[in-house]
VOVEX-967968 format. One line per field, with one value per residue (C-alpha): x, y, z; residue in one letter. Coordinates in steps of 0.05 Angstrom, whole numbers, plus 5000, padded with zeros to 4 digits. Layout:
BEGIN
xx <- X;...
yy <- Y;...
zz <- Z;...
rest <- a;...
END
This chain:
BEGIN
xx <- 4774;4753;4681;4684;4709;4657;4600;4623;4628;4559;4529;4558;4533;4464;4460;4481;4431;4375;4390;4390;4324;4290;4317;4292;4222;4223;4245;4187;4139;4168;4160;4087;4075;4113;4070;4006;4034;4056;3985;3958;4009;3995;3920;3913;3975;4033;3994;3960;3981;4003;3967;4006;3977;4042;4076;4132;4157;4138;4141;4137;4168;4157;4213;4218;4271;4296;4295;4301;4241;4196;4128;4089;4103;4069;4051;4111;4158;4122;4169;4232;4277;4296;4317;4349;4388;4355;4372;4440;4442;4418;4374;4301;4298;4346;4337;4385;4392;4398;4418;4370;4319;4291;4229;4267;4337;4330;4355;4307;4303;4286;4263;4275;4241;4240;4167;4143;4079;4037;4074;4143;4191;4191;4230;4187;4220;4186;4215;4207;4237;4282;4281;4242;4290;4350;4320;4305;4376;4406;4364;4387;4460;4454;4421;4475;4530;4503;4487;4550;4599;4552;4547;4623;4633;4584;4614;4684;4664;4626;4683;4734;4693;4678;4749;4776;4726;4743;4819;4819;4826;4883;4917;4906;4938;4996;5007;5004;5053;5100;5101;5124;5200;5251;5245;5169;5153;5097;5052;4993;4944;4872;4826;4761;4698;4674;4696;4714;4777;4803;4789;4825;4883;4890;4887;4939;4984;4978;4994;5055;5077;5068;5114;5165;5164;5173;5229;5264;5257;5287;5344;5359;5358;5401;5453;5454;5460;5512;5553;5550;5570;5629;5650;5652;5707;5746;5744;5770;5826;5846;5846;5891;5940;5943;5956;6014;6043;6037;6067;6114;6152;6091;6059;6042;6048;6028;5963;5949;5961;5914;5861;5866;5863;5800;5769;5790;5758;5694;5695;5705;5646;5603;5622;5606;5538;5524;5545;5499;5439;5453;5455;5394;5354;5375;5370;5380;5430;5404;5414;5466;5425;5451;5450;5473;5484;5463;5487;5559;5552;5526;5581;5636;5608;5601;5673;5695;5658;5683;5754;5734;5690;5682;5607;5579;5544;5491;5487;5452;5390;5432;5412;5427;5391;5395;5364;5375;5400;5456;5512;5548;5486;5458;5526;5521;5453;5478;5539;5498;5446;5500;5542;5480;5466;5539;5537;5477;5484;5509;5530;5501;5475;5428;5425;5371;5369;5312;5286;5216;5187;5180;5227;5289;5284;5345;5334;5385;5368;5411;5402;5410;5361;5312;5276;5231;5158;5129;5198;5203;5198;5236;5301;5302;5301;5365;5401;5340;5356;5321;5320;5337;5397;5411;5461;5513;5572;5603;5611;5547;5536;5460;5454;5466;5394;5367;5410;5393;5318;5327;5366;5315;5257;5294;5299;5223;5235;5228;5269;5231;5246;5209;5226;5235;5223;5254;5299;5331;5312;5300;5314;5281;5303;5254;5274;5240;5279;5269;5279;5207;5151;5120;5050;5035;5070;5075;5052;5105;5117;5099;5158;5188;5181;5244;5284;5252;5299;5319;5368;5394;5367;5427;5417;5479;5508;5516
yy <- 4580;4652;4634;4576;4623;4675;4625;4591;4657;4677;4610;4619;4690;4668;4615;4665;4717;4664;4642;4714;4729;4667;4681;4752;4728;4678;4733;4778;4721;4711;4785;4783;4724;4759;4821;4779;4744;4809;4836;4772;4774;4846;4833;4764;4760;4712;4653;4640;4577;4597;4557;4523;4497;4463;4427;4398;4462;4518;4536;4593;4605;4663;4671;4717;4769;4773;4701;4663;4620;4595;4628;4596;4557;4519;4447;4418;4459;4443;4424;4450;4504;4566;4545;4611;4668;4736;4795;4826;4888;4950;4912;4893;4842;4794;4738;4680;4607;4555;4482;4423;4428;4371;4368;4359;4347;4403;4474;4529;4603;4640;4711;4736;4800;4836;4853;4896;4870;4889;4836;4857;4846;4780;4750;4724;4668;4650;4588;4566;4504;4524;4455;4481;4540;4493;4446;4503;4530;4460;4446;4510;4494;4424;4450;4502;4452;4409;4464;4506;4451;4430;4502;4510;4446;4467;4537;4508;4466;4523;4573;4522;4511;4585;4608;4553;4571;4645;4635;4583;4638;4667;4599;4594;4663;4642;4578;4616;4669;4614;4584;4650;4654;4699;4661;4661;4734;4734;4692;4723;4702;4688;4746;4722;4750;4785;4855;4840;4840;4776;4802;4868;4829;4788;4850;4884;4823;4826;4900;4887;4831;4878;4928;4874;4847;4917;4931;4865;4880;4949;4920;4867;4920;4966;4913;4892;4963;4982;4920;4940;5012;4988;4935;4980;5029;4972;4934;4995;5006;4933;4933;4994;4966;4897;4929;4970;4907;4867;4922;4960;4990;5026;5043;5116;5114;5186;5176;5112;5147;5202;5153;5110;5172;5195;5127;5126;5193;5169;5106;5147;5191;5129;5096;5161;5163;5091;5101;5162;5124;5064;5108;5147;5083;5054;5115;5186;5225;5289;5354;5403;5465;5535;5602;5594;5642;5598;5650;5640;5565;5573;5621;5575;5517;5560;5584;5511;5490;5549;5524;5454;5468;5516;5525;5594;5607;5661;5685;5751;5727;5707;5745;5739;5681;5668;5608;5556;5488;5437;5472;5407;5373;5434;5445;5373;5387;5450;5412;5353;5396;5439;5378;5347;5410;5414;5342;5356;5429;5445;5517;5552;5540;5592;5600;5636;5645;5684;5694;5708;5717;5641;5605;5606;5581;5557;5543;5513;5511;5476;5478;5403;5352;5357;5301;5251;5267;5225;5211;5273;5233;5173;5213;5218;5143;5105;5077;5087;5075;5124;5123;5187;5231;5244;5188;5171;5160;5222;5193;5205;5156;5156;5174;5248;5271;5216;5241;5313;5302;5263;5320;5372;5334;5326;5402;5405;5428;5399;5385;5381;5383;5408;5416;5486;5515;5509;5456;5439;5421;5465;5438;5476;5470;5502;5508;5541;5599;5578;5503;5488;5462;5517;5539;5558;5559;5523;5452;5402;5330;5282;5259;5194;5134;5113;5064;5084;5083;5149;5164;5215;5220;5192;5121;5078;5034;4962
zz <- 5344;5352;5335;5385;5440;5424;5422;5486;5523;5496;5519;5589;5592;5569;5624;5677;5653;5651;5722;5746;5712;5739;5809;5805;5785;5843;5892;5869;5882;5952;5966;5946;5993;6048;6039;6047;6109;6141;6134;6167;6223;6241;6240;6273;6316;6318;6346;6280;6244;6174;6121;6064;6000;5977;6034;5990;5956;6003;6077;6126;6194;6242;6292;6352;6335;6407;6431;6365;6384;6328;6340;6284;6220;6165;6180;6142;6186;6252;6308;6272;6297;6256;6186;6164;6194;6205;6160;6175;6219;6183;6134;6141;6084;6050;5998;5993;5975;6030;6024;6032;6088;6131;6088;6022;5994;5943;5954;5974;5963;6027;6038;6108;6131;6199;6217;6276;6307;6367;6408;6385;6327;6290;6233;6175;6133;6068;6033;5960;5927;5868;5836;5776;5768;5771;5721;5672;5677;5672;5610;5577;5593;5565;5502;5492;5508;5452;5402;5408;5388;5332;5307;5311;5272;5218;5216;5210;5151;5118;5128;5103;5041;5029;5040;4996;4942;4949;4948;4893;4839;4879;4880;4805;4796;4840;4799;4733;4758;4784;4714;4685;4682;4652;4587;4586;4603;4551;4596;4631;4685;4670;4690;4722;4688;4751;4769;4841;4884;4851;4781;4797;4827;4764;4720;4765;4758;4683;4682;4725;4678;4619;4653;4670;4600;4571;4620;4603;4528;4538;4579;4526;4471;4513;4527;4454;4429;4481;4463;4390;4405;4445;4396;4334;4357;4389;4323;4285;4336;4333;4256;4253;4304;4269;4202;4230;4263;4198;4155;4201;4142;4114;4181;4196;4271;4280;4241;4279;4345;4326;4303;4365;4409;4374;4383;4456;4469;4435;4477;4540;4522;4507;4573;4611;4577;4593;4665;4672;4643;4688;4750;4728;4718;4786;4831;4803;4843;4875;4837;4862;4847;4852;4814;4742;4684;4626;4574;4600;4591;4520;4500;4527;4486;4424;4430;4437;4374;4334;4344;4319;4259;4201;4212;4227;4293;4296;4368;4357;4395;4455;4517;4592;4626;4701;4735;4790;4769;4769;4731;4709;4684;4648;4616;4590;4560;4524;4498;4473;4437;4405;4385;4354;4314;4290;4265;4221;4201;4131;4140;4200;4271;4299;4375;4414;4490;4523;4593;4619;4688;4696;4649;4607;4535;4496;4422;4373;4299;4246;4171;4162;4134;4193;4228;4193;4205;4262;4292;4335;4400;4375;4369;4445;4454;4468;4407;4362;4289;4243;4168;4130;4122;4196;4203;4254;4209;4239;4309;4349;4406;4402;4476;4481;4468;4513;4570;4555;4559;4624;4655;4630;4661;4727;4727;4715;4644;4574;4512;4446;4372;4310;4237;4209;4140;4090;4122;4188;4259;4320;4390;4447;4520;4569;4643;4702;4732;4805;4793;4811;4765;4724;4744;4673;4606;4539;4532;4547;4530;4586;4628;4606;4652;4689;4648;4582;4523;4491;4437;4390;4321;4286;4260;4264;4210;4233
rest <- m;v;a;a;v;v;l;g;a;s;a;v;g;l;v;v;v;e;r;e;q;l;t;s;i;l;d;r;g;l;e;q;r;a;d;q;l;v;e;a;l;t;t;l;g;d;s;t;v;v;a;n;s;n;a;e;d;r;g;v;q;v;v;d;a;e;t;g;e;v;l;t;a;t;a;n;f;d;g;l;g;p;l;a;d;p;p;p;p;g;r;t;q;v;a;r;t;v;p;a;l;p;i;d;d;d;r;f;r;v;l;s;r;r;v;d;t;a;d;g;a;v;i;l;h;v;f;e;n;i;d;d;l;t;d;a;v;r;g;l;a;v;a;l;a;t;a;v;p;l;v;v;l;v;m;t;g;l;v;w;w;l;v;g;r;t;l;r;p;v;e;d;i;r;s;e;v;t;a;i;t;g;n;t;t;g;g;r;v;t;v;p;p;h;d;d;e;i;g;r;l;a;q;t;m;n;d;m;l;d;r;l;e;a;s;a;d;r;q;r;r;f;v;s;d;a;s;h;e;l;r;t;p;l;t;r;m;r;a;e;l;e;i;d;l;e;q;p;g;g;a;d;l;a;a;t;h;r;s;v;l;e;e;t;i;a;l;q;r;l;v;d;d;l;l;y;l;a;r;s;d;a;a;p;s;p;l;r;t;g;p;l;d;l;d;d;v;v;m;r;e;v;d;r;l;r;s;l;t;s;l;r;f;d;t;r;a;l;s;a;a;h;l;r;g;d;a;d;q;l;t;r;v;v;r;n;v;l;d;n;a;v;r;h;a;e;a;i;v;t;i;e;l;t;e;t;d;e;e;v;r;f;v;v;v;d;d;g;p;g;v;e;v;g;q;e;d;a;i;f;e;r;f;t;r;l;d;g;s;r;t;r;t;d;g;g;t;g;l;g;l;a;i;s;r;d;i;a;e;r;h;h;g;a;l;t;v;r;n;v;v;p;r;g;a;a;f;t;l;s;l;p;i;d;g;q;p;l;r;s;g;p;e;r;s;p;p;a;q;p;g;s;e;r;s;e;s;e;p;s;s;s
END
């Protein structure tokens, strides 16, 4: 439709321009004839009969400007009164089109000019039949009226075919994507062999499907692992309560109460961890940053652990450390890292806290079995099961380190682990002092993608 409108407007404009050009050419010819006649009139006088070589298409009249009397005319206009009006006041010459004259039914173009002669002012009218001009313009209009619809029709068919051919791969991609459901996330669209927009679209669709499949797999694993983690303590609690109900005489209610309380506390911690991860995956809450003395946080957690375990804590390398951050979340990181070290240490946990111009570094070293080589990043994935001696029979949820790394990265920091000699593992938490990304500093692990699974190192028994 747009093409038809543009072509139609162009055709109309072309006809109008052609008519104007032909009329202009005709007017120039009339002016040349008028120039010749003016010379003859001023030389021979107004009584001269003007000759005419084409009595059907041309004519001349000389009219007295004062009386309006025809002074002389070509033979085909002999005996006729004035056939055109004089130029309007203030103008000496005007060209216009007049309707049919007595000599012919066609329209004429007339040039009227005021001429001063020895006998006074006269009006010279020079006539020219415009039949040829009208026929030329009409022929152009007919040709365009025939050609434009034909061109539009051909263009419509061509565009329809080209667009259909161009969009056919898009329709194929749409059909293939429609066939992919939640149960068939392994399907992919066919990538055309050409590196064009369609090919890149297909590749982008496949990349998106890869991400969706990976996300769905992580979600399924997460739900499965979370269900298992919740089911295990509930099963133990149910078993203890059923045994006491079946054998009330031999039941140790105090021990059962203590055991159920411990399981409830563990369940509460697990639910809190799951809630944090769910919120973090959906839309992380903004950090409530403010000034924080990290050394005070570390000492409070160390004092808490000293009352719960017989392990030794070496805090000689603990110094003041001031930074900006979310106090509640950074306290959670310190607690998780220290709890992880206590679960795996055999005799001593060494703590180091230092501050530089740009960052604070918190290092916790235990003398446990260490981390299996090649699994340094895997221990930060959710519910990851690792072989080796770092087990979860002592009550780890498998989420503490995942949450800790997530919090560290949200503070533009990093949480890493490495094995130490002769045995043990060292966890290092690096945080910028001003809460902004560091301009320079030690190499850090790349931030995890939202929704990626992280976990502590402790494998869980089924």
